[in-house]
MARMARVEX-347420 format. One record per atom (N, C-alpha, C, O): residue in one letter; atom name; x, y, z. Coordinates in steps of 0.1 Angstrom, whole numbers. Layout:
<r "a", "CA", <X, Y, Z>>
...
***
This chain:
<r "k", "N", <8, -12, 0>>
<r "k", "CA", <0, 0, 0>>
<r "k", "C", <9, 12, 0>>
<r "k", "O", <19, 13, 6>>
<r "r", "N", <4, 22, -7>>
<r "r", "CA", <11, 35, -8>>
<r "r", "C", <1, 46, -7>>
<r "r", "O", <-10, 45, -13>>
<r "k", "N", <3, 56, 1>>
<r "k", "CA", <-6, 67, 2>>
<r "k", "C", <-1, 79, -5>>
<r "k", "O", <11, 82, -5>>
<r "k", "N", <-10, 87, -12>>
<r "k", "CA", <-6, 99, -18>>
<r "k", "C", <-14, 110, -10>>
<r "k", "O", <-27, 109, -11>>
<r "n", "N", <-8, 119, -4>>
<r "n", "CA", <-14, 129, 4>>
<r "n", "C", <-14, 142, -2>>
<r "n", "O", <-4, 146, -8>>
<r "d", "N", <-25, 149, -1>>
<r "d", "CA", <-25, 164, -4>>
<r "d", "C", <-33, 170, 7>>
<r "d", "O", <-37, 164, 16>>
<r "m", "N", <-35, 183, 5>>
<r "m", "CA", <-41, 191, 16>>
<r "m", "C", <-55, 186, 19>>
<r "m", "O", <-59, 187, 31>>
<r "n", "N", <-63, 182, 9>>
<r "n", "CA", <-77, 179, 11>>
<r "n", "C", <-80, 164, 11>>
<r "n", "O", <-91, 160, 16>>
<r "a", "N", <-72, 156, 6>>
<r "a", "CA", <-76, 142, 5>>
<r "a", "C", <-64, 132, 7>>
<r "a", "O", <-53, 136, 5>>
<r "s", "N", <-68, 120, 10>>
<r "s", "CA", <-58, 109, 11>>
<r "s", "C", <-63, 98, 2>>
<r "s", "O", <-74, 93, 5>>
<r "v", "N", <-56, 94, -8>>
<r "v", "CA", <-60, 84, -17>>
<r "v", "C", <-50, 72, -15>>
<r "v", "O", <-38, 74, -16>>
<r "q", "N", <-55, 60, -14>>
<r "q", "CA", <-47, 48, -13>>
<r "q", "C", <-46, 42, -27>>
<r "q", "O", <-56, 39, -33>>
<r "y", "N", <-33, 39, -31>>
<r "y", "CA", <-31, 32, -43>>
<r "y", "C", <-28, 18, -39>>
<r "y", "O", <-16, 14, -37>>
<r "t", "N", <-38, 10, -38>>
<r "t", "CA", <-37, -4, -33>>
<r "t", "C", <-37, -13, -45>>
<r "t", "O", <-45, -12, -54>>
<r "n", "N", <-27, -23, -46>>
<r "n", "CA", <-26, -33, -56>>
<r "n", "C", <-25, -26, -70>>
<r "n", "O", <-29, -32, -80>>
<r "v", "N", <-19, -15, -71>>
<r "v", "CA", <-16, -8, -84>>
<r "v", "C", <-1, -8, -86>>
<r "v", "O", <6, -3, -78>>
<r "n", "N", <2, -14, -97>>
<r "n", "CA", <16, -15, -101>>
<r "n", "C", <20, -1, -107>>
<r "n", "O", <15, 2, -118>>
<r "i", "N", <29, 6, -101>>
<r "i", "CA", <33, 19, -106>>
<r "i", "C", <39, 18, -120>>
<r "i", "O", <37, 28, -128>>
<r "s", "N", <46, 8, -123>>
<r "s", "CA", <51, 7, -137>>
<r "s", "C", <40, 5, -147>>
<r "s", "O", <41, 10, -159>>
<r "d", "N", <29, -1, -143>>
<r "d", "CA", <17, -2, -152>>
<r "d", "C", <11, 12, -154>>
<r "d", "O", <8, 15, -166>>
<r "l", "N", <10, 19, -144>>
<r "l", "CA", <5, 33, -145>>
<r "l", "C", <14, 42, -154>>
<r "l", "O", <9, 50, -162>>
<r "a", "N", <27, 40, -153>>
<r "a", "CA", <36, 48, -161>>
<r "a", "C", <34, 45, -176>>
<r "a", "O", <38, 53, -185>>
<r "r", "N", <29, 33, -180>>
<r "r", "CA", <27, 29, -194>>
<r "r", "C", <14, 34, -200>>
<r "r", "O", <12, 33, -212>>
<r "l", "N", <5, 39, -191>>
<r "l", "CA", <-8, 44, -196>>
<r "l", "C", <-6, 56, -204>>
<r "l", "O", <3, 64, -203>>
<r "g", "N", <-16, 58, -213>>
<r "g", "CA", <-16, 70, -222>>
<r "g", "C", <-21, 82, -214>>
<r "g", "O", <-25, 81, -202>>
<r "y", "N", <-20, 94, -220>>
<r "y", "CA", <-24, 106, -214>>
<r "y", "C", <-38, 106, -208>>
<r "y", "O", <-40, 110, -196>>
<r "f", "N", <-48, 102, -216>>
<r "f", "CA", <-62, 102, -211>>
<r "f", "C", <-64, 92, -200>>
<r "f", "O", <-72, 95, -191>>
<r "a", "N", <-58, 80, -201>>
<r "a", "CA", <-60, 70, -190>>
<r "a", "C", <-54, 75, -177>>
<r "a", "O", <-60, 73, -167>>
<r "r", "N", <-42, 82, -178>>
<r "r", "CA", <-36, 87, -166>>
<r "r", "C", <-45, 98, -160>>
<r "r", "O", <-47, 99, -147>>
<r "k", "N", <-51, 106, -168>>
<r "k", "CA", <-60, 117, -163>>
<r "k", "C", <-73, 111, -157>>
<r "k", "O", <-77, 115, -146>>
<r "r", "N", <-78, 100, -163>>
<r "r", "CA", <-90, 93, -157>>
<r "r", "C", <-86, 87, -144>>
<r "r", "O", <-94, 87, -134>>
<r "f", "N", <-74, 81, -143>>
<r "f", "CA", <-70, 75, -131>>
<r "f", "C", <-69, 85, -120>>
<r "f", "O", <-74, 83, -108>>
<r "e", "N", <-63, 97, -122>>
<r "e", "CA", <-62, 107, -113>>
<r "e", "C", <-76, 112, -108>>
<r "e", "O", <-79, 114, -96>>
<r "f", "N", <-85, 113, -118>>
<r "f", "CA", <-99, 118, -115>>
<r "f", "C", <-106, 108, -106>>
<r "f", "O", <-112, 112, -96>>
<r "i", "N", <-106, 95, -109>>
<r "i", "CA", <-113, 86, -101>>
<r "i", "C", <-107, 84, -87>>
<r "i", "O", <-114, 82, -77>>
<r "c", "N", <-94, 85, -86>>
<r "c", "CA", <-87, 84, -73>>
<r "c", "C", <-91, 96, -64>>
<r "c", "O", <-93, 94, -52>>
<r "n", "N", <-92, 108, -70>>
<r "n", "CA", <-95, 119, -62>>
<r "n", "C", <-110, 123, -61>>
<r "n", "O", <-114, 130, -51>>
<r "c", "N", <-118, 119, -71>>
<r "c", "CA", <-132, 124, -71>>
<r "c", "C", <-142, 113, -71>>
<r "c", "O", <-154, 116, -69>>
<r "n", "N", <-138, 101, -73>>
<r "n", "CA", <-148, 90, -74>>
<r "n", "C", <-142, 77, -67>>
<r "n", "O", <-139, 67, -74>>
<r "k", "N", <-140, 79, -54>>
<r "k", "CA", <-133, 68, -47>>
<r "k", "C", <-141, 55, -47>>
<r "k", "O", <-135, 44, -47>>
<r "e", "N", <-154, 55, -48>>
<r "e", "CA", <-162, 43, -48>>
<r "e", "C", <-159, 35, -61>>
<r "e", "O", <-157, 23, -61>>
<r "m", "N", <-158, 42, -72>>
<r "m", "CA", <-155, 36, -85>>
<r "m", "C", <-141, 30, -84>>
<r "m", "O", <-138, 19, -89>>
<r "y", "N", <-131, 38, -79>>
<r "y", "CA", <-117, 33, -78>>
<r "y", "C", <-117, 21, -70>>
<r "y", "O", <-110, 11, -74>>
<r "e", "N", <-123, 21, -58>>
<r "e", "CA", <-123, 9, -49>>
<r "e", "C", <-129, -3, -56>>
<r "e", "O", <-124, -14, -54>>
<r "y", "N", <-140, -1, -63>>
<r "y", "CA", <-147, -12, -70>>
<r "y", "C", <-137, -18, -81>>
<r "y", "O", <-136, -30, -81>>
<r "l", "N", <-131, -9, -89>>
<r "l", "CA", <-123, -14, -99>>
<r "l", "C", <-111, -22, -94>>
<r "l", "O", <-106, -32, -99>>
<r "i", "N", <-105, -17, -83>>
<r "i", "CA", <-94, -24, -76>>
<r "i", "C", <-99, -38, -71>>
<r "i", "O", <-92, -48, -73>>
<r "a", "N", <-110, -38, -64>>
<r "a", "CA", <-115, -50, -58>>
<r "a", "C", <-118, -61, -68>>
<r "a", "O", <-116, -73, -66>>
<r "e", "N", <-123, -56, -80>>
<r "e", "CA", <-126, -66, -90>>
<r "e", "C", <-115, -69, -99>>
<r "e", "O", <-116, -78, -108>>
<r "g", "N", <-103, -62, -97>>
<r "g", "CA", <-91, -65, -106>>
<r "g", "C", <-93, -60, -120>>
<r "g", "O", <-87, -65, -129>>
<r "m", "N", <-101, -49, -121>>
<r "m", "CA", <-105, -44, -135>>
<r "m", "C", <-99, -30, -138>>
<r "m", "O", <-101, -25, -148>>
<r "l", "N", <-91, -25, -129>>
<r "l", "CA", <-86, -11, -131>>
<r "l", "C", <-79, -9, -144>>
<r "l", "O", <-82, 0, -151>>
<r "m", "N", <-69, -17, -146>>
<r "m", "CA", <-60, -15, -158>>
<r "m", "C", <-68, -17, -171>>
<r "m", "O", <-67, -10, -181>>
<r "d", "N", <-77, -27, -171>>
<r "d", "CA", <-85, -30, -183>>
<r "d", "C", <-94, -18, -185>>
<r "d", "O", <-96, -13, -197>>
<r "y", "N", <-100, -13, -175>>
<r "y", "CA", <-109, -1, -176>>
<r "y", "C", <-101, 11, -181>>
<r "y", "O", <-106, 18, -190>>
<r "l", "N", <-90, 14, -176>>
<r "l", "CA", <-82, 25, -180>>
<r "l", "C", <-77, 24, -194>>
<r "l", "O", <-77, 34, -202>>
<r "n", "N", <-74, 12, -199>>
<r "n", "CA", <-70, 10, -213>>
<r "n", "C", <-82, 12, -222>>
<r "n", "O", <-81, 18, -233>>
<r "e", "N", <-94, 8, -218>>
<r "e", "CA", <-106, 11, -226>>
<r "e", "C", <-109, 26, -226>>
<r "e", "O", <-113, 31, -237>>
<r "v", "N", <-107, 33, -215>>
<r "v", "CA", <-109, 47, -215>>
<r "v", "C", <-99, 54, -225>>
<r "v", "O", <-103, 63, -232>>
<r "q", "N", <-87, 49, -225>>
<r "q", "CA", <-77, 55, -234>>
<r "q", "C", <-81, 53, -248>>
<r "q", "O", <-79, 62, -256>>
<r "i", "N", <-85, 41, -252>>
<r "i", "CA", <-90, 38, -266>>
<r "i", "C", <-101, 48, -270>>
<r "i", "O", <-101, 54, -280>>
<r "e", "N", <-111, 48, -261>>
<r "e", "CA", <-123, 57, -264>>
<r "e", "C", <-119, 71, -265>>
<r "e", "O", <-123, 78, -275>>
<r "a", "N", <-111, 76, -256>>
<r "a", "CA", <-107, 90, -256>>
<r "a", "C", <-98, 93, -268>>
<r "a", "O", <-100, 104, -275>>
<r "n", "N", <-89, 84, -272>>
<r "n", "CA", <-81, 86, -284>>
<r "n", "C", <-89, 87, -297>>
<r "n", "O", <-87, 96, -305>>
<r "q", "N", <-100, 79, -298>>
<r "q", "CA", <-108, 79, -309>>
<r "q", "C", <-116, 92, -310>>
<r "q", "O", <-116, 99, -321>>
<r "m", "N", <-121, 97, -299>>
<r "m", "CA", <-128, 110, -299>>
<r "m", "C", <-118, 121, -302>>
<r "m", "O", <-121, 130, -309>>
<r "y", "N", <-106, 121, -296>>
<r "y", "CA", <-96, 131, -298>>
<r "y", "C", <-92, 132, -313>>
<r "y", "O", <-92, 143, -319>>
<r "e", "N", <-90, 121, -320>>
<r "e", "CA", <-87, 121, -334>>
<r "e", "C", <-99, 127, -342>>
<r "e", "O", <-96, 134, -352>>
<r "k", "N", <-111, 123, -339>>
<r "k", "CA", <-123, 129, -346>>
<r "k", "C", <-124, 144, -344>>
<r "k", "O", <-126, 152, -353>>
<r "v", "N", <-121, 149, -332>>
<r "v", "CA", <-122, 163, -329>>
<r "v", "C", <-111, 170, -336>>
<r "v", "O", <-114, 181, -341>>
<r "i", "N", <-99, 165, -336>>
<r "i", "CA", <-88, 171, -344>>
<r "i", "C", <-92, 173, -358>>
<r "i", "O", <-90, 183, -364>>
<r "e", "N", <-98, 162, -364>>
<r "e", "CA", <-102, 162, -378>>
<r "e", "C", <-112, 173, -381>>
<r "e", "O", <-111, 180, -391>>
<r "v", "N", <-122, 174, -372>>
<r "v", "CA", <-132, 185, -373>>
<r "v", "C", <-126, 199, -373>>
<r "v", "O", <-129, 207, -381>>
<r "y", "N", <-118, 201, -363>>
<r "y", "CA", <-112, 214, -361>>
<r "y", "C", <-103, 218, -373>>
<r "y", "O", <-103, 229, -379>>
<r "v", "N", <-95, 208, -378>>
<r "v", "CA", <-86, 210, -389>>
<r "v", "C", <-94, 214, -402>>
<r "v", "O", <-91, 223, -409>>
<r "n", "N", <-105, 207, -404>>
<r "n", "CA", <-114, 210, -415>>
<r "n", "C", <-121, 223, -414>>
<r "n", "O", <-121, 231, -423>>
<r "n", "N", <-126, 226, -402>>
<r "n", "CA", <-133, 238, -400>>
<r "n", "C", <-124, 251, -400>>
<r "n", "O", <-129, 261, -405>>
<r "w", "N", <-112, 249, -396>>
<r "w", "CA", <-103, 261, -396>>
<r "w", "C", <-94, 261, -408>>
<r "w", "O", <-85, 269, -409>>
<r "n", "N", <-96, 252, -418>>
<r "n", "CA", <-89, 252, -430>>
<r "n", "C", <-73, 251, -428>>
<r "n", "O", <-66, 257, -434>>
<r "v", "N", <-70, 242, -418>>
<r "v", "CA", <-56, 240, -416>>
<r "v", "C", <-52, 228, -424>>
<r "v", "O", <-55, 216, -420>>
<r "d", "N", <-44, 230, -434>>
<r "d", "CA", <-41, 219, -444>>
<r "d", "C", <-27, 219, -447>>
<r "d", "O", <-19, 227, -442>>
<r "g", "N", <-23, 210, -456>>
<r "g", "CA", <-10, 208, -461>>
<r "g", "C", <-4, 220, -468>>
<r "g", "O", <7, 223, -467>>
<r "q", "N", <-13, 227, -475>>
<r "q", "CA", <-9, 239, -482>>
<r "q", "C", <-5, 250, -472>>
<r "q", "O", <6, 256, -474>>
<r "m", "N", <-12, 252, -461>>
<r "m", "CA", <-8, 261, -451>>
<r "m", "C", <5, 257, -445>>
<r "m", "O", <14, 266, -442>>
<r "k", "N", <7, 244, -443>>
<r "k", "CA", <19, 240, -437>>
<r "k", "C", <31, 243, -446>>
<r "k", "O", <42, 246, -441>>
<r "k", "N", <29, 243, -459>>
<r "k", "CA", <40, 246, -468>>
<r "k", "C", <42, 261, -469>>
<r "k", "O", <54, 266, -469>>
<r "t", "N", <31, 269, -470>>
<r "t", "CA", <33, 283, -473>>
<r "t", "C", <35, 291, -460>>
<r "t", "O", <41, 302, -461>>
<r "n", "N", <29, 287, -449>>
<r "n", "CA", <30, 295, -437>>
<r "n", "C", <32, 285, -425>>
<r "n", "O", <23, 283, -417>>
<r "p", "N", <44, 279, -424>>
<r "p", "CA", <46, 268, -413>>
<r "p", "C", <44, 274, -399>>
<r "p", "O", <40, 266, -390>>
<r "a", "N", <47, 286, -397>>
<r "a", "CA", <46, 292, -383>>
<r "a", "C", <31, 292, -379>>
<r "a", "O", <28, 289, -368>>
<r "k", "N", <23, 297, -389>>
<r "k", "CA", <9, 298, -386>>
<r "k", "C", <3, 284, -384>>
<r "k", "O", <-6, 282, -375>>
<r "w", "N", <7, 275, -393>>
<r "w", "CA", <2, 261, -392>>
<r "w", "C", <5, 255, -379>>
<r "w", "O", <-4, 249, -372>>
<r "c", "N", <18, 257, -374>>
<r "c", "CA", <22, 251, -361>>
<r "c", "C", <14, 258, -350>>
<r "c", "O", <10, 251, -341>>
<r "e", "N", <12, 271, -350>>
<r "e", "CA", <4, 278, -340>>
<r "e", "C", <-10, 272, -339>>
<r "e", "O", <-15, 270, -328>>
<r "l", "N", <-16, 271, -351>>
<r "l", "CA", <-30, 266, -351>>
<r "l", "C", <-31, 252, -347>>
<r "l", "O", <-41, 248, -340>>
<r "m", "N", <-21, 244, -350>>
<r "m", "CA", <-22, 230, -346>>
<r "m", "C", <-20, 228, -331>>
<r "m", "O", <-26, 219, -325>>
<r "k", "N", <-12, 237, -325>>
<r "k", "CA", <-11, 237, -310>>
<r "k", "C", <-24, 241, -304>>
<r "k", "O", <-28, 235, -294>>
<r "v", "N", <-31, 251, -310>>
<r "v", "CA", <-44, 255, -304>>
<r "v", "C", <-54, 243, -306>>
<r "v", "O", <-62, 240, -297>>
<r "i", "N", <-54, 237, -318>>
<r "i", "CA", <-63, 226, -321>>
<r "i", "C", <-61, 215, -311>>
<r "i", "O", <-70, 209, -306>>
<r "d", "N", <-48, 211, -309>>
<r "d", "CA", <-45, 201, -300>>
<r "d", "C", <-50, 204, -286>>
<r "d", "O", <-56, 195, -279>>
<r "s", "N", <-48, 216, -281>>
<r "s", "CA", <-52, 220, -267>>
<r "s", "C", <-68, 219, -266>>
<r "s", "O", <-73, 214, -257>>
<r "e", "N", <-74, 224, -277>>
<r "e", "CA", <-89, 224, -276>>
<r "e", "C", <-95, 210, -277>>
<r "e", "O", <-104, 207, -270>>
<r "a", "N", <-88, 202, -285>>
<r "a", "CA", <-93, 188, -286>>
<r "a", "C", <-91, 180, -273>>
<r "a", "O", <-100, 173, -269>>
<r "k", "N", <-80, 182, -267>>
<r "k", "CA", <-77, 176, -254>>
<r "k", "C", <-87, 180, -243>>
<r "k", "O", <-93, 172, -236>>
<r "l", "N", <-90, 193, -243>>
<r "l", "CA", <-99, 199, -234>>
<r "l", "C", <-113, 193, -236>>
<r "l", "O", <-120, 190, -226>>
<r "f", "N", <-117, 192, -249>>
<r "f", "CA", <-130, 186, -252>>
<r "f", "C", <-131, 172, -247>>
<r "f", "O", <-141, 168, -240>>
<r "v", "N", <-121, 164, -249>>
<r "v", "CA", <-121, 150, -245>>
<r "v", "C", <-121, 149, -230>>
<r "v", "O", <-128, 140, -224>>
<r "l", "N", <-113, 157, -223>>
<r "l", "CA", <-113, 157, -209>>
<r "l", "C", <-127, 160, -203>>
<r "l", "O", <-131, 153, -194>>
<r "n", "N", <-134, 169, -209>>
<r "n", "CA", <-147, 173, -203>>
<r "n", "C", <-158, 163, -207>>
<r "n", "O", <-167, 160, -199>>
<r "e", "N", <-157, 156, -219>>
<r "e", "CA", <-167, 147, -223>>
<r "e", "C", <-165, 133, -218>>
<r "e", "O", <-175, 126, -216>>
<r "i", "N", <-153, 129, -216>>
<r "i", "CA", <-151, 115, -212>>
<r "i", "C", <-144, 114, -198>>
<r "i", "O", <-148, 106, -189>>
<r "i", "N", <-133, 121, -196>>
<r "i", "CA", <-124, 119, -185>>
<r "i", "C", <-130, 124, -172>>
<r "i", "O", <-130, 117, -162>>
<r "y", "N", <-136, 135, -172>>
<r "y", "CA", <-141, 141, -159>>
<r "y", "C", <-156, 139, -157>>
<r "y", "O", <-162, 148, -151>>
<r "r", "N", <-161, 129, -162>>
<r "r", "CA", <-176, 125, -160>>
<r "r", "C", <-177, 113, -151>>
<r "r", "O", <-188, 109, -149>>
***
């Protein structure tokens, strides 16, 4: 058992292999943090049933699929294409960073923090 303490909460990471957590993708790690801190009942259930890693991997897959779709929509709506990348790479890079941030925020709100 290992405890992670902060000012407001104490969460126990029981039967969780830290190296497994290190291999998780961005969205799965965010979901793990969320259920540990905000949905302890779900966390305890997943641990007790031995389903935590399978659940987090499924979340990662679903979130990645949504992220890719959102990126595609933003790229099309904002006309960020290969031509822009060739003619104005600085603007293309700037817009892609914004699109990446917006897409991540969308997925976090729609899947991870629910």
